[in-house]
N, C-alpha and C positions, 0 to 999 in steps of 0.2 A: 230511590230512599224512603226509608220509613220515616215515620214521626210519633213521639210519644205526649200527651195531654194529659196527664198522671199526678198523683200526688206521690212520696214518695210511700214504697211498698214491696212486697215479694213479686209481685204482679211485673213494679218497675226493673225488677233485675230478673228476673226469669227471659224477658222480653230483650232488654240487652245482652244476655246471654246467647239467645237465641240469634239475633242480627249478629252477633258478634261471631260465630257458628257458621252463618250460612255470609259471611264476608258480605253483608247490607249496612250501609251505611245508616244508622240511626240518628236522627235530630229530636231530641228533648226540648220541648217548647214551653214553656214559664206560663203558668195557669193565672199569673196573676196579672197578665196582660189583657190588653181591651181587645176585643171582638177585632176589631179593623186591622189592631196590630197582627195577632193572631194569623189574620188572612191573609197577611200581607209577608210573612215568613214561612207560610204555608205556600205561598204561589212562587216567591223568592227561592226559595230550596229545593221546590220540585217534587215535595212530598207528594204519593202516590198513594200511599196506605198510611193509617193513622191509628195507632192507640190512643182510646181515650176513656178517661175515668167517669164513672157511668153516672158517676153528680154533675158530670157537666152535660150530660145530657139535656137533663135538665131544663136548660136554656134551650126550646125549638127553635129560636129563631139561630145560634150557634150550629145546633145539630143537623138544620137545613142546610146550614150555607158550606158546612164539611162535606157535605152528600153533593154537593155540583162542586167541590173543590178536592178531590179523590176518588180514585176506582177503588178505595176497599177503607172499610169504618171494624176497627175491631174493640167492641165493647168489652173494659175488664170491668165485670159482671159481679166482685166480690158485695155489693151492694145489689142485692135483687132486682132487676129489674125486665120488663116482658117485651117483647118488642112491639107487641100489641101499644103500651102504653107509648111509647118512641112513633113520633109522621114520618113514617120512613116512605121513600119515594121510589127505591129500587131494594127489592129485600135480597138478590142476588149480590147485594156490596156490603150488606152489615152481619158480622158475626159475632158470637160472645165469644171472649176469653177461657172461660170455663168449657163449652163445648169443645173449642180445640183442643184443652188439655186433658180431656176426659177421650177423643179420638185418639189422640197421637201421644200419649201419654208414657211416654219412653225416657225419661230423668233415668240415670243411672249413674251413681256416683262413688260405684266399686270401687273403678281404677285414675279417682281424683287425689292427686298429690296435695296435700295444703303443707 
């Protein structure tokens, strides 16, 4: 199960379509919730990977707790943020959305029916 904590954006839509493509469950999380409420939802929904808007990474307490709750964190980084700025416990569980898109950029809309 995947979660997303982000504002409405193109990355949100790309993430949703990607999850649907692999038949994964995407749980949108309301960013206006208090940290305790966020953690409750993440634990009850059994979210293993979370996509998080870079703006929310500035809250170090939130970011540190997320590292303990989920296996992987993918930072939606249209706001430039470096790994050096983040307090990362395990470098193997933090990824950047732009790096993933650059590596696996296979978006092809030639056969799309609109």
